C-alpha positions as CSV (number, residue, x, y, z in Angstrom):
1,M,-48.3,-0.9,-56.9
2,G,-45.3,1.4,-56.3
3,R,-47.2,3.3,-53.7
4,M,-48.0,0.2,-51.7
5,E,-44.3,-0.8,-51.6
6,E,-43.2,2.6,-50.4
7,T,-45.9,2.6,-47.7
8,L,-44.9,-0.9,-46.6
9,K,-41.2,0.0,-46.7
10,S,-41.7,3.2,-44.6
11,E,-43.8,1.3,-42.1
12,I,-41.2,-1.4,-41.6
13,S,-38.5,1.3,-41.3
14,R,-40.6,3.2,-38.7
15,L,-41.2,0.0,-36.6
16,A,-37.6,-1.0,-36.8
17,R,-36.5,2.5,-35.6
18,K,-39.0,2.3,-32.8
19,A,-37.8,-1.2,-31.7
20,V,-34.1,0.0,-31.8
21,N,-34.9,3.2,-29.8
22,D,-36.8,1.2,-27.2
23,R,-34.0,-1.3,-26.9
24,L,-31.5,1.6,-26.8
25,L,-33.4,3.3,-23.9
26,T,-33.4,0.0,-22.0
27,I,-29.6,-0.3,-22.5
28,E,-29.0,3.3,-21.4
29,K,-31.0,2.7,-18.2
30,E,-29.0,-0.5,-17.5
31,N,-25.8,1.4,-18.2
32,K,-26.7,4.1,-15.7
33,T,-27.5,1.5,-13.1
34,L,-24.3,-0.3,-13.7
35,K,-22.3,2.9,-13.5
36,R,-23.9,3.7,-10.1
37,Q,-23.1,0.3,-8.9
38,V,-19.4,0.5,-10.0
39,S,-19.1,3.9,-8.4
40,G,-20.5,2.5,-5.1
41,L,-18.1,-0.5,-5.3
42,L,-15.1,1.8,-6.0
43,K,-16.0,3.8,-2.9
44,T,-16.3,0.6,-0.9
45,V,-13.0,-0.7,-2.1
46,G,-11.3,2.6,-1.3
47,S,-12.6,2.5,2.3
48,I,-11.5,-1.1,2.6
49,E,-8.0,-0.2,1.3
50,K,-7.7,2.6,3.9
51,V,-8.7,0.1,6.7
52,V,-6.2,-2.4,5.4
53,K,-3.4,0.1,5.3
54,K,-4.2,1.3,8.8
55,H,-4.2,-2.3,10.0
56,E,-1.0,-3.1,8.3
57,K,0.7,-0.1,9.8
58,H,-0.3,-1.1,13.3
59,R,0.8,-4.7,12.6
60,L,4.3,-3.6,11.5
61,V,4.7,-1.2,14.4
62,K,3.5,-3.8,16.9
63,K,5.7,-6.4,15.3
64,L,8.7,-4.1,15.7
65,D,7.9,-3.2,19.2
66,S,7.2,-6.7,20.5
67,A,9.9,-8.4,18.5
68,V,12.6,-8.1,21.1
69,P,12.1,-9.9,24.5
70,E,14.0,-8.5,27.5
71,E,16.4,-11.4,27.7
72,T,17.3,-11.1,24.0
73,M,18.1,-7.4,24.6
74,K,20.5,-8.2,27.4
75,S,22.5,-10.7,25.4
76,A,22.4,-8.9,22.1
77,R,25.7,-7.5,20.8
78,V,25.4,-4.5,18.5
79,T,28.7,-3.9,16.7
80,P,29.6,-1.4,14.0
81,L,29.9,-4.2,11.5
82,L,26.5,-5.6,12.4
83,I,24.9,-2.2,12.0
84,K,26.4,-1.8,8.6
85,K,25.5,-5.3,7.4
86,L,22.0,-4.9,8.7
87,R,21.6,-1.6,6.9
88,K,22.9,-3.1,3.6
89,K,20.7,-6.2,4.0
90,L,17.7,-3.9,4.3
91,G,18.9,-1.9,1.3
92,L,18.8,1.5,3.2
93,S,21.0,4.5,3.2
94,Q,22.4,5.8,6.5
95,E,19.8,8.5,6.5
96,K,16.8,6.2,5.9
97,F,18.2,3.7,8.4
98,G,18.5,6.6,10.9
99,K,14.8,7.5,10.3
100,L,13.8,3.9,10.9
101,V,15.7,3.7,14.2
102,G,14.8,7.2,15.2
103,V,18.2,8.9,15.1
104,S,20.1,11.3,12.9
105,L,22.5,10.6,10.0
106,P,25.6,11.5,11.9
107,T,24.6,9.1,14.7
108,I,24.4,6.2,12.3
109,A,27.8,7.2,10.8
110,G,29.3,7.3,14.3
111,W,27.9,3.9,15.1
112,E,29.2,2.4,11.8
113,S,32.7,3.9,12.4
114,G,32.8,2.6,16.0
115,K,33.2,6.1,17.5
116,T,29.9,5.8,19.4
117,T,27.5,3.0,20.5
118,P,23.7,2.9,20.5
119,R,21.9,3.5,23.7
120,D,19.2,1.1,24.9
121,G,16.2,2.5,22.9
122,S,18.2,2.5,19.7
123,K,19.8,-0.8,20.5
124,Q,16.3,-2.3,20.9
125,A,15.2,-0.9,17.5
126,I,18.3,-2.3,15.8
127,V,17.8,-5.7,17.3
128,A,14.1,-5.6,16.3
129,L,15.1,-4.6,12.7
130,R,17.2,-7.8,12.4
131,K,13.9,-9.8,12.0
132,L,12.5,-7.6,9.2
133,G,13.0,-8.0,5.5
134,R,13.5,-5.3,2.9
135,R,9.8,-5.0,2.1
136,D,8.8,-4.7,5.8
137,A,11.5,-2.1,6.4
138,K,10.4,-0.1,3.4
139,K,6.8,-0.2,4.5
140,L,7.7,0.8,8.0
141,L,9.8,3.7,6.6
142,E,6.9,4.9,4.5
143,Q,4.7,4.9,7.6
144,K,7.1,6.8,9.6
145,A,7.6,9.4,6.8
């Protein structure tokens, strides 16, 4: 009787191992398939993010360029106090503000002290920056860098 029990026990163990191994192989195949799908999705998301960044960059630049109509430019007054307040509102240093406008640090210092005044191109950029917030200014600065 002991021999029959051992045989039955070993046969049950063998069949159980076989069932577990079969299920394990199925799970491994499914896992590989899912990993491939995730990899493909990550590549797709990466390419979509690149397109979105490119689109956002063009949107901000276009927004800045078309933000100032000609009649607004003629009537706009750009004073040293306005330049300083705008720079502080955007949370930028003189150097970063200069990069955003397209001029050097000493030029910004000269404008804020009242020793010099902005020319038309710089004046247009300053007037356009009045409509931007901190986030837009930071994004635009990152794109120009």
